[in-house]
C-alpha positions as CSV (number, residue, x, y, z in Angstrom):
1,M,-0.2,0.1,-0.1
2,V,1.4,3.3,-1.2
3,R,1.3,5.8,1.8
4,P,0.0,9.5,0.8
5,V,2.3,12.2,0.7
6,A,2.3,14.4,3.6
7,I,1.3,17.9,2.6
8,V,3.2,20.6,5.4
9,K,0.4,23.1,6.0
10,T,2.1,26.7,6.5
11,N,0.8,30.3,7.4
12,K,0.4,32.4,4.3
13,E,2.0,35.3,5.9
14,D,4.9,33.4,7.2
15,E,5.1,32.4,3.5
16,K,5.3,35.8,2.5
17,L,8.4,36.7,4.6
18,V,10.3,33.4,3.8
19,E,9.9,34.7,0.1
20,Q,11.3,38.0,1.0
21,F,14.5,36.6,2.9
22,L,15.3,34.5,-0.2
23,E,14.8,37.3,-2.7
24,M,17.3,39.2,0.0
25,M,19.8,36.4,-0.2
26,V,19.8,36.2,-4.1
27,A,20.0,39.9,-4.6
28,E,22.5,40.9,-1.9
29,R,24.6,37.8,-1.0
30,V,24.3,36.3,-4.6
31,V,23.4,32.9,-3.1
32,S,23.6,30.0,-5.8
33,P,20.2,28.1,-6.5
34,D,21.3,25.2,-4.8
35,T,21.5,27.0,-1.7
36,V,18.0,28.8,-2.0
37,A,16.7,25.5,-2.6
38,A,18.3,23.8,0.5
39,Y,17.2,26.8,2.8
40,K,13.6,27.1,1.5
41,R,13.5,23.1,2.5
42,D,14.6,23.8,5.9
43,L,12.4,26.7,6.4
44,N,9.4,25.0,5.0
45,G,9.7,22.4,7.9
46,F,10.1,25.0,10.5
47,L,6.8,26.9,9.0
48,G,5.1,23.5,9.3
49,Y,6.1,23.1,13.1
50,C,5.0,27.0,13.6
51,H,1.6,26.1,11.9
52,E,1.0,23.1,13.9
53,N,1.8,24.8,17.0
54,A,-0.3,28.1,16.3
55,E,2.9,30.0,16.0
56,T,4.3,32.4,13.6
57,I,7.7,33.5,12.7
58,D,7.1,36.9,13.5
59,K,5.9,36.3,17.2
60,I,7.5,32.9,18.1
61,S,10.0,32.8,21.0
62,T,13.5,31.7,21.9
63,R,12.0,28.9,24.1
64,R,9.9,27.5,21.2
65,I,12.6,27.6,18.6
66,E,14.4,25.5,21.3
67,D,11.6,23.1,21.3
68,F,11.8,22.8,17.6
69,L,15.4,21.8,17.5
70,S,14.9,19.6,20.4
71,S,12.1,17.9,18.6
72,L,14.5,17.4,15.6
73,S,17.2,15.8,17.7
74,Q,14.3,13.5,19.3
75,S,13.4,12.3,16.0
76,G,16.7,11.3,15.0
77,I,18.2,14.3,12.8
78,S,22.2,14.3,13.2
79,A,23.6,17.3,15.2
80,P,25.4,18.4,11.8
81,T,22.0,19.0,10.4
82,I,20.2,20.5,13.2
83,A,23.3,22.9,13.3
84,R,22.8,23.9,9.6
85,K,19.0,24.5,10.1
86,L,19.7,26.6,13.0
87,S,22.1,28.6,11.2
88,V,19.2,29.3,8.4
89,L,16.8,30.3,11.2
90,R,19.5,32.6,12.8
91,Q,19.8,34.3,9.6
92,I,16.1,34.7,8.8
93,F,15.5,35.9,11.9
94,A,18.2,38.8,11.9
95,F,16.6,39.6,8.3
96,L,13.2,39.9,10.2
97,Y,14.8,42.2,13.2
98,S,16.6,44.2,10.7
99,E,13.8,44.8,8.5
100,K,11.7,45.6,11.7
101,H,9.3,42.6,11.3
102,R,10.3,41.8,14.9
103,A,11.2,43.8,17.6
104,D,14.0,41.0,18.7
105,D,16.0,38.3,17.4
106,P,15.0,35.1,19.3
107,A,17.6,32.8,17.5
108,V,20.6,35.0,18.5
109,T,21.0,33.6,21.8
110,I,20.6,29.7,20.7
111,D,23.8,27.7,21.3
112,S,24.5,25.0,18.2
113,P,24.7,21.5,19.0
114,K,28.1,20.3,20.0
115,I,29.5,18.4,16.7
116,P,32.4,15.9,17.0
117,K,35.0,16.8,14.9
118,R,35.7,14.4,12.3
119,L,38.9,14.5,9.7
120,P,38.2,14.9,6.4
121,A,38.6,11.7,4.1
122,V,41.7,11.6,2.5
123,L,43.1,9.4,-0.2
124,A,46.5,8.0,-0.3
125,Q,48.8,9.5,-3.4
126,Q,49.0,5.7,-4.5
127,D,45.3,5.6,-5.1
128,I,45.0,8.9,-6.6
129,L,47.7,7.6,-9.2
130,L,45.6,4.5,-9.9
131,L,42.7,6.4,-10.5
132,L,44.4,8.8,-13.0
133,E,46.0,5.8,-14.8
134,A,42.7,4.3,-14.9
135,A,41.1,7.3,-16.3
136,R,43.9,7.7,-18.7
137,Q,43.1,4.1,-20.3
138,D,39.9,5.4,-22.0
139,N,40.4,7.9,-24.8
140,S,36.9,8.3,-26.1
141,A,35.4,11.8,-25.7
142,K,33.6,10.7,-22.5
143,G,37.0,9.3,-21.4
144,L,38.7,12.7,-22.3
145,R,36.0,14.7,-20.4
146,L,36.3,12.6,-17.1
147,Q,40.1,12.8,-17.4
148,A,39.9,16.7,-17.6
149,M,37.3,16.8,-14.8
150,L,39.5,14.4,-12.3
151,E,42.8,16.4,-13.1
152,L,40.8,19.7,-12.2
153,M,39.3,18.6,-9.2
154,Y,42.6,16.9,-8.0
155,G,45.0,19.2,-9.4
156,A,43.3,22.3,-8.2
157,G,41.3,21.6,-5.3
158,L,38.1,22.8,-6.7
159,R,34.8,22.1,-4.5
160,V,32.6,19.7,-6.9
161,S,29.9,22.4,-7.5
162,E,32.6,25.0,-8.5
163,L,34.1,22.0,-11.1
164,V,30.7,21.3,-12.6
165,S,29.4,24.7,-12.9
166,L,32.5,26.2,-14.6
167,K,32.1,28.3,-17.6
168,L,34.4,28.1,-20.4
169,S,35.0,32.0,-19.9
170,A,36.7,30.7,-16.7
171,L,39.4,29.3,-18.6
172,Q,42.5,31.8,-19.1
173,I,43.9,30.4,-22.5
174,R,47.1,31.2,-23.9
175,E,47.3,30.3,-27.6
176,G,50.5,28.9,-29.0
177,K,52.0,28.3,-32.2
178,T,50.9,24.6,-32.2
179,S,48.3,24.3,-29.3
180,V,46.2,25.9,-26.9
181,A,47.4,26.2,-23.1
182,V,45.2,26.8,-20.3
183,D,47.3,28.4,-17.4
184,F,45.0,29.4,-14.7
185,V,41.1,29.0,-14.0
186,I,39.0,31.7,-12.5
187,V,36.8,29.9,-9.9
188,R,33.5,31.5,-8.5
189,G,33.5,30.0,-5.0
190,K,31.4,30.7,-1.9
191,G,29.8,34.1,-1.4
192,N,30.4,34.7,-5.3
193,K,34.3,35.0,-4.2
194,E,36.5,34.7,-7.3
195,R,40.0,33.4,-7.2
196,M,42.6,32.6,-9.8
197,V,43.9,29.2,-9.7
198,P,47.0,27.9,-11.5
199,L,47.1,24.5,-13.4
200,H,50.0,22.0,-13.5
201,D,51.2,20.7,-16.8
202,K,49.2,17.2,-16.8
203,A,46.0,19.5,-16.0
204,R,46.5,21.7,-19.0
205,I,47.1,18.8,-21.3
206,A,44.3,17.1,-20.1
207,L,41.9,20.1,-20.6
208,S,43.7,20.8,-24.0
209,R,42.7,17.3,-25.2
210,Y,38.9,17.5,-23.6
211,L,38.6,21.0,-25.5
212,D,39.4,19.1,-29.0
213,V,36.3,16.9,-28.2
214,R,34.1,19.2,-26.4
215,N,31.6,19.7,-29.2
216,E,30.5,16.6,-29.2
217,F,28.7,17.1,-25.9
218,L,26.6,20.0,-27.1
219,G,23.9,18.0,-28.6
220,S,21.3,20.1,-30.3
221,Q,22.8,23.1,-29.2
222,K,25.0,25.1,-31.2
223,T,27.1,26.7,-28.0
224,S,27.0,26.5,-24.3
225,L,28.4,28.6,-21.6
226,W,29.5,25.8,-19.6
227,L,32.7,23.8,-19.6
228,F,31.4,20.4,-19.1
229,P,28.0,20.8,-21.2
230,Y,25.0,18.2,-20.8
231,H,21.7,18.5,-22.6
232,R,19.2,18.1,-19.3
233,A,18.6,19.7,-16.1
234,V,20.5,23.1,-15.4
235,G,22.8,22.8,-18.5
236,Y,25.8,20.9,-17.4
237,I,27.0,17.9,-15.5
238,T,25.5,17.6,-12.4
239,R,27.3,16.8,-8.9
240,Q,25.4,13.3,-8.7
241,Q,26.5,12.7,-12.1
242,F,30.0,13.4,-11.6
243,G,30.0,11.2,-8.2
244,V,28.5,8.2,-10.4
245,M,31.2,8.4,-12.7
246,L,33.9,8.7,-9.8
247,K,32.5,5.5,-8.5
248,E,32.7,3.6,-11.9
249,L,36.2,4.9,-12.3
250,A,37.2,3.6,-9.0
251,V,36.0,0.2,-9.8
252,K,38.2,0.0,-12.8
253,A,41.2,0.9,-10.5
254,N,40.3,-2.0,-8.0
255,I,39.5,0.8,-5.4
256,D,36.8,0.7,-2.9
257,P,34.2,3.1,-4.3
258,Q,32.8,3.6,-0.7
259,K,36.2,5.0,0.3
260,F,35.6,8.1,-1.2
261,S,33.5,10.9,-2.8
262,P,34.2,13.6,-5.4
263,H,34.8,16.0,-2.1
264,T,37.6,13.5,-1.3
265,L,39.6,14.8,-4.1
266,R,39.7,18.3,-2.6
267,H,40.7,17.0,0.6
268,S,43.4,14.8,-1.0
269,F,44.7,17.9,-2.9
270,A,45.0,20.1,0.5
271,T,46.6,17.4,2.5
272,H,49.1,16.1,0.0
273,L,50.4,19.6,-0.7
274,L,50.7,20.0,3.0
275,E,52.5,17.2,3.3
276,G,54.8,18.0,0.1
277,G,56.0,21.1,2.4
278,A,53.3,23.8,0.9
279,D,52.5,26.8,3.0
280,L,49.2,26.8,4.7
281,R,48.4,30.3,3.7
282,V,48.8,29.2,0.1
283,I,46.5,26.2,0.5
284,Q,43.9,28.6,2.0
285,E,44.1,30.6,-1.0
286,L,43.9,28.1,-3.2
287,L,40.9,26.2,-1.5
288,G,39.2,29.8,-1.3
289,H,38.8,29.6,2.5
290,S,37.8,32.6,4.0
291,D,39.4,31.8,7.6
292,I,42.4,30.0,8.2
293,S,40.9,28.0,10.6
294,T,38.8,26.4,8.0
295,T,42.3,25.5,6.4
296,Q,44.0,24.2,9.5
297,I,42.1,21.0,10.0
298,Y,44.4,19.8,7.2
299,T,47.2,20.0,9.3
300,H,45.5,17.6,11.7
301,V,45.0,15.2,8.8
302,A,48.6,15.4,7.3
303,G,49.8,14.8,11.3
304,S,47.6,11.7,11.9
305,R,49.0,10.3,8.5
306,L,52.6,10.9,9.2
307,N,52.1,9.7,12.6
308,K,50.8,6.5,11.3
309,L,53.6,6.4,8.8
310,V,56.2,6.6,11.2
311,A,54.5,3.8,13.7
312,E,54.3,1.4,10.7
313,H,57.6,1.9,8.9
314,H,60.1,3.2,11.6
315,P,62.2,0.3,13.1
316,L,62.3,1.6,16.7
317,S,58.0,1.5,16.3
318,R,57.7,-1.8,15.2
319,E,56.6,-4.5,17.8
320,K,59.1,-6.8,17.8
321,N,62.1,-7.4,20.7
322,T,65.0,-5.2,19.8
323,Q,67.1,-6.1,22.7
324,P,70.1,-8.4,22.3
325,K,69.9,-12.1,24.0
326,K,71.7,-12.4,27.3
327,K,74.7,-15.0,27.2
328,S,73.9,-17.8,29.3
329,S,76.7,-18.3,31.9
């Protein structure tokens, strides 16, 4: 028996305030469509709670917001998800206060749930080489496209959303006598901030080979703004599609596909740079982090990996008796 889809009832005036908030986020903070959709889902859930409890967002108290968050926890929602929802609530209540829809900000004093710190997953350099080698075995148009995406993701440390939504105009192209070389990529990251990311030689070669076959992916379109065009959805390959492509590649490379996701390549880029001696500030700039504390987590990743390496391979760390045997008298 198919259960009917639950319809969340909300207050119409609340919905108008939410729409005003989302319009502000697009106009003033230039948030992406994906972010707007995520905010709207979170806020619709909160509006449903308000409606069920005869509350409105212009009158609801701090205590009732805390009750809402507590109900999420009791229903099994994870602490990181609750923290994300609270972040959205803080933003909309700050907006309502600034626009004088409320005389106070009820969310400003609410503490975020404690989230256990987890180090980001990182692939070993050998696994990265296996992935790249497996990708280079396929020289079809799709294979060249995957090679270019993989080289950009790992070679430039892009977020997966930045990678798939790259525009053709983002490539800083230098035309030579015999070839076209892409020296830099202009990446538009979080907060609509741009950064210039240099490319290494293999990434340049992979991009150049892909650009030769890019027109094969235009379909019925004559042109496309996107570096990796796709004939459906938003006009370019989605994060989910790229994730599936990586999982299939992992199987070919004899790597457990559950070990990583597209974002793991970004983590690996940062960690391997740090292990190679790169300055943390440089890595921060390449990753597009606004705060150095976000980048510092990779020092913990690199440190734990190096500690494990020493424990496994240093002769004094091995579990064996290194003391000479006493001679019997």
